[in-house]
N, C-alpha and C positions, 0 to 999 in steps of 0.2 A: 841772644841771635834771634832775627827776626821770624827764621823759618821755623824756630822754635817754638814760637811766641802763639802761634797760632792752634797747635794742640793742644797747650797749657790753655788758652783761653777756653776752649771747647771742653775742656775736662772740668774748669772752675763753674763753667754753666751747668752740668751735669751736677756738679756738688751741689748746687741751689737745690737740687731736688734729691739729697742722701737719703730719704724714705724709701727709694728704688732701688734695690740691689743689681740690677741689670745697670743702670748709672753709675754706680760706684764700681763695677766690674769694668765697663768701659772706658771710666776714667785711669783705672790703673794703666789700660792699653795703650791711651792717649800720652800719660804723662811718662812711661816709657820711651814712647816713641818722641817727646818731645827731647829727653836725655840722651838717645841715641845720638840727636841730633848736635845737642851740646852737652856734655855731661857734666859742666860746670855752671848750669841754669838753677841758680838758689833756689828761683821760685817752684820750679818743676820738683824740686826734692820737698821743698815743705806741702806741696799739695799731693804729692804721695804720701808725707805724714798723715796728713789729714785721713785721705782715703783707707790708710790703714786703721788708723783709729776708728771710723764710723764702721769699718768692717767688723771690728774687734767688738763693737758694742752690738751688733746683729750675732755674732757666731760665738762670743767669748772664747775665742782660740789665741793663747798667749803670745802665739805665734806673731798676730797682728801689731801686739804693744811692741814688742819690740823692733819689727819693722818700721813703726810710725817714729820708733826714739831715734831710730839709725836715721832715717831720711830727714828728720829735725836737725839732728846735729850736724850734718853731712852739709844741709842748709845753711846753717850758723857758721861752719868752717869758712864757707865760699863768700859770704854776707854776712856780719853780724847785724846789718840793720834790717834783714828782710822780717818784717813784721808777721806775717802770714807763720812762719816757722815757731815764734813765741808763743804764738798764739795755741798753736797745735801741743806744744810741750805743757802748757799751762792746763789745756782739757786733759792731757794726759795723766797728769800729774794730780789733777783734780776727781779724776775717774779711777786712780789706783791709789786713793788714801792720802794723798800728800796734799792738802788745799794750800797749806802753807807756802811752800815753793810753788805750786800753781800761782797765787797771789803776785811773787816777785817775777814771774813769768810776764803776765797781765800787765804789770807794770812798766818793763822793758817793752811788751806791746805797744800799750800807751802812747809811751813817750816817743816811737816811732810812727803810731796812727793815732794822735788826738783825735777823740770824739768818736772812734769808731765802733758801729751797732755791733759789728761782730767780737769786737774786744769785750765790750761793755758788756754782751749779753752770757758769755762765756767766764766772764770774772764775777757775774751772779749766781755762778753756780758753785764755786769756792767761796764765794762770801757764806752761801747758804749752809755747805757742811763744815763752815767753821764756827755755827749758828749765830752768824751776823745778820737776823733776816731781813732790819729795817733797811741795811743798807744796801741787800742782796733786792729786795725789792723795790728800791729805788733805783738802782743799776738797770734791772729790767726793763722798769718803764722809760729809764734814758735811752736806753736799745731802742726801743719803741720809738719813742719820739725821734730818733736818727733816722730808722727804716720802716715807717709803719706801712709800708708794701711789704714788710718779710713776714712769713706765716710763721719762721723759724721761733721767733723772738716771743710771738704770741702763746707757741706751743710750748716754750720753755716756762713762760710766766703762767701760764694754766697749771702745768706739771708743780710748778713749785707752790702755788697755792692749792693744788690736790693736796701735797705732802703736810701741809700746814691746816688741812681739813676745812680750808677754806672753797665749799663745792659750790656754791652760786658765782660767785666771780671764776671760778676757775672753769664752769662751765660757759660762763660767756667770753672769757679767752680763748677755749678751744674753738666757739663758733667764730670768733674773728679770724681764726688761722683759718678755719674751713671756708670762709668767705674767699680769701685771698688762694687757697688752693683744695678746691674743693674735691679733689681727686685724691687726698692724701690720707694713704690708709694707715698712717702714724697717728695722725691725729683724732680721725673717726675712733680708732681703739683708744685713745685717752678720754675722746666724749663719751663710750661707752662705759667706761671704768668709773666715770664721775656721774654720769646716769644711774648706776648702778648702786654705787653708793647713795643716791637720794632716793634709791627704793622706785626709781622708774624704772622697771625690769624689761618691760617691753619695748621701749626707746632702748634701754643698754643692748637690748639681744639684736635689734636692726641695724645701731650703730656698728655692734662688731660683725655682722654680717655684711654690712658695706664695706667696711675694711678690708675684710679679706676678698670680697670682689675684687677691690681695686689692686690688692697685691696681697699674696699671701706673706704672712709674717708670724710670727711663733707668737707674739705677744698676746694677736687677737686672737689667734685659734686656742692659744692656753686658756685665755679670758673666756670665751664660748665654753669651752670645755669643761672648764670651772661653775659656770652655770648650769651644765648639762648635771653635772655630778650633783648640785643641790636639788636639782628638781628628782633626783634618783635616777637619772635616767643613763646609768654607769657606762654601759657598755658603750654608746655614742662619748659620753665624754672620754674613755679609753682610745678610740678611733681618732679621736681631735688631739688629745696629748700626744698621740704617736705622730702624726703629722705635724707637730711643732716641735718633737725632738729631731726630724730630720732636716728642720729649719736653724734648730740650735741646739746642736747636739752638745753642748758643753754647758748648758745651761741645768745646774743640779735642781731648780724647783720643779723643773717639768718633770724631769726623770719622778723626784716624790710625788708627785699629783697622779703622774702613769700610774706609779705602784699603787696609789691609793684604788684608783679607778677599778685595777685590774681583781683588786681584793675585793671589791663589792659588786663588780661584773659577775653574771650567772655563768658558770663554767669557766672562769679566768684566775680563778685565785690558785 
């Protein structure tokens, strides 16, 4: 229905910058408004599926994966041709240890949206998880060729290269992402990680500080805290880890590192 379409379109625009938590929260409101107007609007259900999945990656609350799956299933009950629902299901399976299932989801999505940059990009993640690295890289680069104006594909490629220990091309990919989205806290945080690995510590620190200035994320705070820890500045590290736990309360790694910082910080053992 046309009157439900406008909030859906607004939510999709917000989802282009899913790196900003307020965008995700606003998208939930808009998509629920669209569904209030038309409860059978399959695309709005698919959109909510994606928002909840993005929220899960930030907060690690398992309730969000349940909601993501429920909305995708509902979208496909209403219209099995809705490609975004298959994409989100593929992302969900890919990120929860079922990359084989994810590939069949992405095959369905590609059948409905051939050559889609989003499908190619997300499919690459599943290929990487299955150890099919050459195919994965080819798929990432195909996604970039389809949408050279999208920061997301460059950021994904950078992360893939970083995980393979290919630090110099990873840095180039992150810098390209930042040319397209200079205020993107997530990419600044990723760039900091690669610079740190290249032993360019001051640049890494500046990138993490910048990331936090644009948007306080658990990953950037945790990275900066880790840096402080290895500088022997344990109390400062503890404060940053504490802040990070407020943003990602279910990320066990941050709690573990906070414990280590308390252990070494004077008077906090």
